[in-house]
N, C-alpha and C positions, 0 to 999 in steps of 0.2 A: 516941430510933431514932424515927425516921419512923414513923407511922401507914401500912398495908399494904390500901391502898383497890381493890378486884376489883369487875371492871365486867367481868358476864360475855351480852352483852346476843342474842339469839336476833329476828334482824331478821325468820325465817320468820314468827314466832308473834310479835312484838310484843312481847316479856319480855326485860326489864333486873333484873339482878338484881344487888344491890350487897355489897358483903362490906366490911368494915373491921374489918382482922387479923381475919378466918377468922369473925366473928360478923356474920350481917342485921342489915341497916336497920333501926329502931324503923320501927310502921307509922303513927306518928307526925312522924317526918321530914318533910321540903321534900325529900330526895332520894324521895319514893312519888311526889312526883307523875310522875315521868319514868318509875315503871316500866314503862306499858303503850306510853305514845310513841312514835314513829317518831325512828327515829336523827337525821334531820336536823333536829327539833322540840329536842332537848337536846344535842344536841351543844356544843354553843357556847357552854351555862349550866352545866352536868354540875356545873365544875369550882370555877366559886365557892359551888357549894353544897357541897362535900365539902368545900375546904378549910375549909368552919362549920361540916361536923358535924364535923369533925376538931378541934374546938375555936380555927379557926386557930394551926393549926401546919405545914406544914408534910411532906407526903405523899409515900411512894413510888403509883404508880398499875401496876396489869397487867388488861391488858383484851385478851379474847377476844369474836371477833367475824370475819365474813368480810374477806377482805382490804381491801376495798375500804376497808370501815368503819374499821382500822386503819392505814390510810395517811390519810387527816384526824384520824385521833384522835392521831395518833402530832405529826402537827405544828400540835396544839391543844398538845398537851402541852408542848411544847418551848419554845413561847413562853409558856406558862404560868408566873411567876415562882413557886409555890410548890407545883409540880407540880418532886422533886425526882430521881425517875428514873422513864422508861416502861418497861413491858418488856408482850411481846402472844406472842399464840400463835393459829394462825385457829382459827376453829370451825371442828370434827371431826364431820364426818358415818361415822354409823354402817355402813352399807352403800354400796356405788358406786351412783349413777344406776344402768343394766344394772342390778344386782341387784334394785334397788328398781319396777324395769317390769317384769321377767321373775316377781317377786311378786306386783306389778299383773295381769297376763295373766293370772297360774294363779287367782286370787282372780276370777277375769270368768270363766274356765269352770270351775272346782271349783262352783260356784252357778249354772253356767248362763245367765250376763247373755250379754243378744245385743244387745240393743238401747243400749249407752251410745249419745251418740253426742259425732262428733268436732267442735270448738271453733275456727269464722274467725276468727284474730285482725286487721285490717288494725293495722301500726305504720306508725306517721309519724316519721321520720328526719329534724327540722329542722337544718342547716350552718351554721353561723356562718362570715363567710369564710378564709378559708384554711385551712376543713376538707376544701374540697370534692375532696380528693383519697383520701379515706373512700367517699366516692357508690360505684363500682362495687364496692368488698369489701360495705358496706349493701344494692346493690341483687341482689346474689350472695347475700346471706343467702338461707340457707333450712332450715327446721326442719316437718314432715309427718311423722307417727305416725297411729298408729291411736285418739288424742284431740286432735291439737292442727295445726292448719294458719295457719303464719301468711304472711302476705304483706307482703313489706315495700314503701313507698314512701320513697322519696330528695329531698326539694326542698332548694334554699338557703336562709335566713333568707328574699330578697327577696321568693320567690319564694312563702314565705307570708301574709307581710307582707299581701301583693294578694287571696292564694285563700281564706285559711284554712278548709282544709280539714281537716275531719269526718276522727277516727277512734278507734279504741277506747283504743292508747296512743299516746302520740306523744312523742317525746324529744326535746330540744333540748342540739344537741352547741356548747358550744364554746367559745373559747380564752381563759383571763385567765392573766393573772402564768404563760407559758410553758408551761401544763397546760390537757389538753382536759379540762371539764366536763360528763358528761351527767346531765342530770335531767328 
């Protein structure tokens, strides 16, 4: 039977856990170099390393991460000839966001911390041709709370090439092979 490889990716902490037949890989494994790298760095390379780690035998892959990474990894695994099965499940947060925000507010109140700073973030969305329909929705994006205030700015790729506006975060929205990619 093919070995079962489990990849458990925590994108929030940049940690990857790799199990082969339920056993963690050795610290001397070539897979070790991907343990604290971002998903985009290793997603296209890791299946070759897994194949080598499994003594060049076909394997079954189970992937756990956010839905965005699952979609990418599923496509990569479906095109990889030595991966005979792909399964996945989304990363589960133990508590919902609303509960975590309540806990944070309670912590601040209980410890009498009143001098927290609100972060203002200027987010720039650069849209390629064909994605201009997203402009009204992105311009209407509103993130405001006690800790963070996001100010969205939307422009076309042509405008960006001329002006090169500075922003705290810049998202490039493109269409390739009938898929929308944001990076």
